[in-house]
C-alpha positions as CSV (number, residue, x, y, z in Angstrom):
1,X,38.2,155.1,57.7
2,X,38.6,157.6,59.2
3,X,39.5,158.0,63.3
4,X,38.0,160.2,65.7
5,X,39.4,162.0,69.0
6,X,38.9,164.1,71.6
7,X,40.6,165.9,75.0
8,X,41.6,168.8,76.5
9,X,44.4,168.4,76.7
10,X,47.3,168.8,80.0
11,X,50.8,170.1,81.4
12,X,51.8,166.5,81.0
13,X,50.8,165.8,77.6
14,X,53.2,167.9,76.5
15,X,56.0,167.1,79.1
16,X,55.7,163.8,77.6
17,X,55.4,165.4,74.2
18,X,59.0,167.4,74.6
19,X,60.5,164.1,76.0
20,X,59.4,162.6,73.0
21,X,60.2,164.7,70.2
22,X,63.6,166.6,72.1
23,X,66.2,164.9,72.8
24,X,67.5,168.0,75.2
25,X,64.4,167.4,77.0
26,X,64.8,163.4,77.0
27,X,68.4,163.4,78.5
28,X,68.0,166.5,81.6
29,X,67.3,164.0,83.9
30,X,70.0,161.2,83.8
31,X,72.4,164.6,82.8
32,X,71.1,166.0,86.4
33,X,71.4,162.5,88.5
34,X,74.9,161.9,86.6
35,X,75.9,165.6,88.0
36,X,74.9,164.9,90.9
37,X,76.6,161.6,91.6
38,X,79.3,163.9,90.8
39,X,78.7,166.7,93.3
40,X,78.6,163.8,96.2
41,X,81.8,162.8,95.1
42,X,83.0,165.6,95.0
43,X,81.7,166.2,98.7
44,X,83.1,163.3,99.7
45,X,86.7,164.3,98.4
46,X,85.8,167.5,101.6
47,X,85.5,169.5,98.5
48,X,82.0,172.0,99.7
49,X,81.6,174.8,97.8
50,X,81.9,173.2,94.4
51,X,79.8,170.3,95.2
52,X,77.2,171.9,96.4
53,X,77.7,174.1,93.9
54,X,77.2,170.9,91.5
55,X,74.1,169.2,93.1
56,X,72.1,173.3,93.2
57,X,72.3,173.0,89.3
58,X,71.6,169.2,89.2
59,X,68.4,170.3,91.2
60,X,68.3,173.6,88.6
61,X,68.7,171.3,85.5
62,X,66.3,168.2,87.3
63,X,63.3,171.0,88.0
64,X,63.5,173.8,85.1
65,X,62.1,170.9,81.8
66,X,58.9,170.3,83.7
67,X,58.8,173.8,85.8
68,X,59.2,175.5,82.1
69,X,56.6,173.3,80.2
70,X,53.8,174.1,83.1
71,X,54.6,178.1,82.8
72,X,54.0,177.5,79.2
73,X,51.1,175.6,79.0
74,X,49.8,177.3,81.5
75,X,50.8,180.5,79.5
76,X,49.3,179.1,75.9
77,X,45.9,181.0,75.0
78,X,44.7,177.5,73.8
79,X,46.4,174.9,75.8
80,X,43.6,174.0,78.0
81,X,41.3,174.5,75.8
82,X,38.8,171.0,74.0
83,X,40.9,169.3,71.3
84,X,38.3,167.9,68.5
85,X,39.9,165.9,65.5
86,X,39.5,163.1,62.8
87,X,42.0,161.5,60.5
88,X,42.0,159.9,57.3
89,X,43.4,158.4,54.3
90,X,44.2,162.3,53.2
91,X,45.2,164.0,56.5
92,X,44.8,164.7,59.8
93,X,42.4,167.4,60.8
94,X,42.3,169.4,64.7
95,X,40.2,172.1,66.1
96,X,40.7,174.0,68.9
97,X,37.2,175.3,70.1
98,X,36.4,177.7,67.7
99,X,39.6,179.2,68.0
100,X,42.0,177.5,65.7
101,X,41.5,174.8,63.0
102,X,44.0,172.8,61.1
103,X,44.6,170.0,58.0
104,X,47.7,168.7,58.4
105,X,47.4,166.0,54.8
106,X,49.9,163.5,55.5
107,X,52.6,164.5,52.3
108,X,53.3,167.6,55.0
109,X,54.0,164.9,57.4
110,X,57.6,164.7,58.2
111,X,57.3,162.0,60.7
112,X,56.1,160.6,63.7
113,X,56.9,159.5,67.1
114,X,55.1,157.6,70.2
115,X,55.3,156.9,73.6
116,X,53.7,154.9,75.8
117,X,51.3,158.2,76.2
118,X,51.3,159.9,73.6
119,X,51.0,160.5,69.5
120,X,53.8,163.3,68.4
121,X,53.2,164.0,65.0
122,X,56.1,166.7,63.2
123,X,54.8,168.9,61.4
124,X,56.6,171.3,58.0
125,X,59.1,173.6,60.3
126,X,59.6,172.6,63.8
127,X,55.9,172.4,65.0
128,X,54.8,169.1,66.7
129,X,51.4,167.6,67.8
130,X,50.8,165.7,71.0
131,X,48.0,163.8,70.5
132,X,47.3,161.4,73.5
133,X,46.1,157.6,73.8
134,X,43.5,159.1,76.2
135,X,42.0,161.2,73.3
136,X,40.8,158.0,71.6
137,X,38.0,155.9,72.7
138,X,39.8,152.8,72.8
139,X,42.5,150.3,71.6
140,X,41.6,149.9,68.2
141,X,41.3,153.2,67.2
142,X,44.4,154.2,68.6
143,X,45.7,151.0,66.5
144,X,43.5,152.5,63.3
145,X,45.6,155.9,64.1
146,X,49.3,154.5,64.3
147,X,48.3,152.4,61.2
148,X,46.8,155.6,59.4
149,X,50.7,157.2,60.2
150,X,52.2,154.2,59.4
151,X,50.8,153.6,55.9
152,X,50.9,157.6,55.0
153,X,54.4,159.0,56.4
154,X,56.0,156.0,57.3
155,X,57.5,154.0,60.4
156,X,57.8,156.0,63.6
157,X,61.6,157.7,64.2
């Protein structure tokens, strides 16, 4: 069985992949919310300078992740180029325009995760491949890709 996929990446794909794969990105908004609430309590206690500092810091923490991901996306030379790929019982292959080609055997894949919108396939080392569900033709293709991952890599992390 072979599953084909194709998409043009968006910054949101990178954002969701980072939130899925990296705990720091996942917990940053919650940390910013707790810091904001704490700063409001400090403001209520009439400590203006620490409260304002905390609110500014909470905003920076909350905004830094999406702004950083968007800046990295726009600065990457291949980020917005169309991607095509396929996966079968042996490997996953992806091509980015005429500029890059990757084949990743299932034995090389240390793990994978999935969010409601994106598969994040871990590559050897620190790399990841974010494949959005919209890249597949239909829900059956998404399920077939998930089945390949479960069969050849193991359950989602």
